[in-house]
N, C-alpha and C positions, 0 to 999 in steps of 0.2 A: 720110573715115572718120567724122568727127564728125557728118556729115549722116545717115549710116546709123544711127548710134547714137541720134540725136535722133528719127528716124522710128520706130525700134524701141521706144524709150521711150514715144513718143506712142501707138503701137499698143497697147502693154501697158496704158497708162493708160486708153485708150479701151475696151479689152476689159474691164478691171476695172470701169469705170464702168457699162458695159452690163450686166455680170454682176450687179453690186450692184442696178442698177435692176430687172432681171428678177426678182431674188430678192425685192425689196421690193414688186414689182407683178406677182405671178404671173398667168398666164393664167386667165381665168375667163369662162365663158359666162353672165355675169350679174353680180350685185353680191355681193361678199364680205362676210361679217360684219365689223363694225368691229374695229380692233385693229392689231397690228404683228407682223411676223415677226422683228423684231430684227436681229441681226447675221447675215451669211451663215454657213451651216453650223451654228454653235452656237446660233443663234436667241436665245431668251430663257431658255436653260437655267440660266445662272448666277444670274439673278434669281430663278428658281423655287427653286433650291437654297439660297439664302441663308437661314439659320435666323432665326426670330423667337423671342424668349424670352417666350412668352405662350401661354395656352390658346386665344387667339382665332384666327380664320381667318388663314392665311398671308398676309402683306402683298402678295405677288405677285398672289394672287387678289382680295384685298379692294380694292386700288387699281384694278385693271382692271375689276372689276364696277362700282365707283363711276364710272369714267370712260366705259366703253363699254356698260354694261348687263349683263344676266345671260348673254348669249351673245357671245363675242368670239373673234377668231383670234389665234394665237400660233405659235411654233415651238419645239420641244424636240428637242435633239440632231439638228438638221437635218430634222426632220419637221414639216410644216405640220399644225397641229391646231386644231380648233374646240372651245373650252372652254365649257361651259354649266352654269348653275345654275337654269335655267328649267324648272319642272315640266311645262309644256306641251310643250317640246322633248323632255324626257326621255320623256314618254308617246309622242310621235311616234317616237322612236328605238326604244323597246320594241316598238311595234306593227309597225314595219318591220324589225325584227331578222331577218336571214336573207334579206330581200328587197332593201332599199336599203342595208343595213349588214351587215357581217360582223365576227366577233371579231378583235381586234387587240391587240398589246402593243407597248410601246416596245422598241426594239432590244435593250436590255440584258435585259429580261424574255424576249423572244423567243429570244435566244441561250441563256440559262440554262435556260429551261423547254422548249427544243427544240420551239418552235412549228412546226407544219407549214407547208410552202410555200404561197404564196398560191393556187396553182392546184390544190392537193390536193383531190380529191373525197372523201377520207376524213375530213376535219375534222368534218363533222356527225356521222358515225358514231362518231368518237372521243369527242366531247362527250356524245353520247347514251349510249354504253357506260359512260363514267366516271360520269356522273350516276346511271344506273340501278343500277350495282354499289355505288356509295358509299351511295346511299339504302337499298339492301337491307340492308347491314351496319351502317350508322351512322345510318340514318334513324329515324323514330319507332318502328317496330316493333322494330328491333334494340335501341334504347335501352330500351324498355319491357321486352322479354323477356330481355335479357342484360346490356347495358352498365351500366345504372343501379347495380346493387349493386357491380359492379366499380369504377365511378367512386367510389362511397362508400368502398370499402375502400382504394383508392390514396390518396384524400384523407386518410383517417385515418392511414395509415402515414406519409405525407409530413409532415403537421402534427406528429405525434408525434415525428418525427425532429428537429424544430426546438426541442423543449424542451431547456432547459439551455444554449442558445446565446445569447450576449449580443446578437448581431445576425444577422439572416437577410436576404439579398438576395432580396426577394420575386420579382422578375422571373426571376432565375436559378434559384431553387428551384422555382418553379411551372413554368418552362420545361422544366427537367429532368424533372419529373413528367409533363408533357404529351408530351414526346418519348418517354420510356420506355413510357408507356401506349399511345401511338399506334403505336409500333414493334412492341409486343407483339401488338396487334390486327392490324396489317398483315402482318407477316412473322415473328411469334413470336420477336422479337429478344430476346436475352439479353445484358445489358451486359458479361458476362464474355467474350463472343465477340470483342470488339475490344480491342486494346491502347490505343487512343486514345479519349478521352471523346467519344462520338458526339454528344452534345448540344452540346458546345463548338463543333463545326463549324457547327451551325445558328445559334448565337448570332453567330459571326463572319460567317457568310453574310448574316444579316439586317442587320447593321450596315453592310455594304458594298453592299447591293442598290440603294439609291437614291443611291449616290455617283456622281460624274462618271466616265463609263466610260473611264478611262485605264488600260489593261492594262499598266502599267509597274511593275516591282519597286519596292516601297516604298509604293505607293498602296493606299488602302483597297479599291478595286475589284479590284486584282491579288490581294490576300489573299482577297477574297470569291470570286473565280473559283477560286483554288487550293483553298480549303476546300470549295467545291462539288464539285470533282473528288474530293477525299478522301472526302466523304460518299457520293458515287456509288460509289466503289470499295468501300466497306464493304458497301453494299447489294448491289452486283454480286457480291461474294464469297458472300453468303448465298444469292442467287438461283442462282448456278452450283452451289453445294453442294446446293441443293434439287433442281436438275435431274438431278444425278448420283446422288442418293440413292435407295435402294430401300426406305426406311422408309415407314411408313404416313403418308399425306399429312396435313399439319397442317390444322386447321380455321381458316384465316386468309385474309386477302384475297389473299395471294400464291398460295396453292393454287388459289383460285378463278380468278385470271387465267391461271394455267398450264393449268388445265383448259379454258379458253376459247380457247386459242391456235389450235386447229384451226378453230374457228368464226369467229373474228375475225381477218382477215388482217393488220390493223395491229398485232396483239399479237406483238411480237418480244422477245427478251431485253432489248435496250437500251431499248425503249419501256416495258417493265414496270419496269425500274430507275428510269427517269425519272419514271414515274407515281407510284411509291411515294415517291420523294424529294419530289415536289410535294405530295402529300397530307400527308406528315409536316410539311413546312415550313408549309403553310397552317394546319394545326390547332395546331401549336406556337406560331406567332406570334400568332394571334388569341386563344388561351387565355391565354398568359402575360401579354401586354400588357394585355388587358381585365381580367384578374383583379388585376393590380398596380394598375391605375387604380381599380378598385372598392374595393380595400383602402385606397388613398390617400384617396379621396373619403369613405368611411365613417369613417375615423379622424379626418378633419378636419371631419366633420359628426356630432357626437354624437347629435343628434335622429334622423337617418336610421339610424345604427347601432343605437340603442336600439329603434326600431320594427322593424327587420329582425330583431333578436334576439328581440323579443316574438313576432313572426310564427312563428319557428322553434320557440321554446319551447312555443307553443300547440299546434303539431303533435305534439310529443313527449307533452304532457299528454293528448292524445286517444288515444294508443296504449294497447293492452292491456298490452303489454310495452315498457317504456321504452327498452330497448336494441335493439329490433327495427330491421331495415334499412329504409331509406327506400322507400316505395312510389311507384308512378306517380301514384296519386291524391294523395298528399302533395305530390309535385312540382307537380302542377297547382293546388295550393292555396297558392302562394307569390306572390301578385300583386305585393307591394312589392319582393320580391327580384328579380323579373323587371323591374320598373321601374328598379331600381338597375342591372341589367345593361344594359338599353336605354340608360339615360342615360350609362353608362360607354362603351358602344359609340358613342353619338352624339358625345360629347366627344372620344373618342380618334380616331374616324374612321380606323381602321387601314387599311382598303382604300382605294385611290385613287378607287374608284367604278367606273363602266362605261367601258371602252375599246372603241371600235368604229372601223371604217374604211368610208368611203363606197365602195360597189361601182361606182357611177356618179354623175354629177352629180345632186345632190339639191337640190330647191327647198323652202325652208321660210320662211314669214313674210317674203317679199320678198327673202331672201338665197339665194345658191347656195353649196353646199359641193361643191367640185370632186371628181371621182372620184380615189380614192387618198388623200384627206386623212383624218387621224385625227379622231376625235370623243371628247372626254373629258367625261363627265358627272361632275363633281367631287362626291364624297360630302361632303367637308368643307364646300364652299360651300352645299350643301343643308342640312346639319346646323347651320350657323351663320347661317342667314338669319333676321334679326330679324323679318321679316314672318311667319315660320312659328313660330319659337320665341322667346318673350319672354325677354329677358335671356339670350341664347344661350350665353354663356360660364360661366354659373352652373350648378353641380351641383344639379339639382332633380328628383329621381325622381318627385315627386308630380305633375309636369306630364303624366305619362303616364296618370294615373287616368281622365281624361275625354277621352283622345285617341280620335277616331273612326278606325275602321279605314281609311277612304279616305285620311285625312290621313297615317296611318302608312305606307300603301302607297306614296303618291306622294312623300313627302318624307323617308323614313327608309330608307337603303340601305346598312347596314353590311356586308351580305353580297352586294352586287350588286343586280340588279333584274330583274324580269320572269321569263321562263322560264329564264334563265341564272343565277338566284340560286344562290349557293353551296349545294351539297347537304349541306354539313356545318353549316348554320346551327343546327339543333336540337341537334346534337352539342355545339356550343359552349355554347349556353344551358343545357343539362342539366348539363354538366360544371361550369360556373360556379356554378349554383344548388346543386348537390350539395356542392361544396367549401365554399361559404359556410354551408351548413346544418351541416356538421361543425364548422367553425371557431367560429361564434357560439354553438353549443349546448354545446360542450365546453371552449372556450378563450377567452381574452381576449388582445388584442394592443395594443402601444403602438408609436408611431413612434420609431425611433432617429435616423434622418436621412432626408432626401429630396433628390434631385437637382433641378436647375432644369429646369422644363418648357421644351422646345424643339420647334418645329415647322418641318420643312424639306423638303417639306410634311408628311411623316408625323410624328406626334407621338413624342417621345422624352423620357424622364425623366432625362436626363443620367447621373448616377451611380446612378440607380435609387432604389427605396424600400427602406429597411432597417428591419425591425421586430423586436421581441422578443415571443415568444409564451409564455404561461403558462397553466397549467390553472386552471379556475375553482375 
């Protein structure tokens, strides 16, 4: 009997050794990029998620770029991935997007955002539809003709509500503003329609999105998924009520998608609910985090704050009526404000960058990326490259004054890159600039306390930025 046990143990050990060897040395019809896939199944996920308490590039990326160069291989949550901060490789991926590469998300993102199956022929149509409809309502024309004065009004009301408070959590307060404004434009949402604070679900969801995907009660990921379902339930309730209502259609994004259901086969009730949730989350997260960072950087850099204030006060002085609403021409005359926004986006690097998947074996620069492997063009790695940005961890909005458009296009990617760049990029910039315009011309603010910077790999300000706002 002991002989059988010994043989069985030997076979199990041999199988494990072979499995680990095959994991560490995957099949490839060429030469793989340098790097390591880490441990079986979990790969190097844990190393990636370990937080660093610094504004600098995440140590996971920094160490591997120093060791392997700007393009290397790794594995995250069991997925083999090529990570790159090489501008030439980025350009190659952009040029071959849709040909050699296709859109892809890590498993957690794919599950939460209901990514279509790999073989779905509807994916390009979905992307095209979403991009065109978002640009129509939230692009430059919509901003200029309708949204700009609405953004100014909600900024005024929000900041006014902060007066008299000893401390305001900037991330939470601006996030609440962003969610309510976005929900009103998307589905005419009224906060009194729900018994639960709608925006709280998005805050909880954002905190858990980049956590280790253990869907076990008590974990951050479990709460993230639970709150995701609650938010979807609230949106679904509004959508169902709209479908059964005989009232005059609302002039919002939901009404537009409902009207298109006959023309676009992929538009079903569930897909509309998921689409609205995704648009709400993307706008809320980018706006609240970037605005919080901008306030933090400006408060800690009096020279920048004074120059931004001077820029906006000069705009008011040129008006015929001092209390007139901001115009599109005035928005276009805020260069330093936009530099502050760009610098806050660069340092924050809120989006992970571009995520793609090789549709077949791809040859590049002597290396082979096997079919099915993921590709991650890390925005943070690009934004903190000392060869591109001098003293990359420093807040320096003036660096953008003489920035050539080609350099900006190649190395600055806070909203994605290429044809798949986020359709809401201008929406975010205009909202941020408008809010800062109201703040610096009517009010002054001081820092009460600030949490510790943490990057894992997405930047977080710990306990947040708490400020006190006063009228001038």
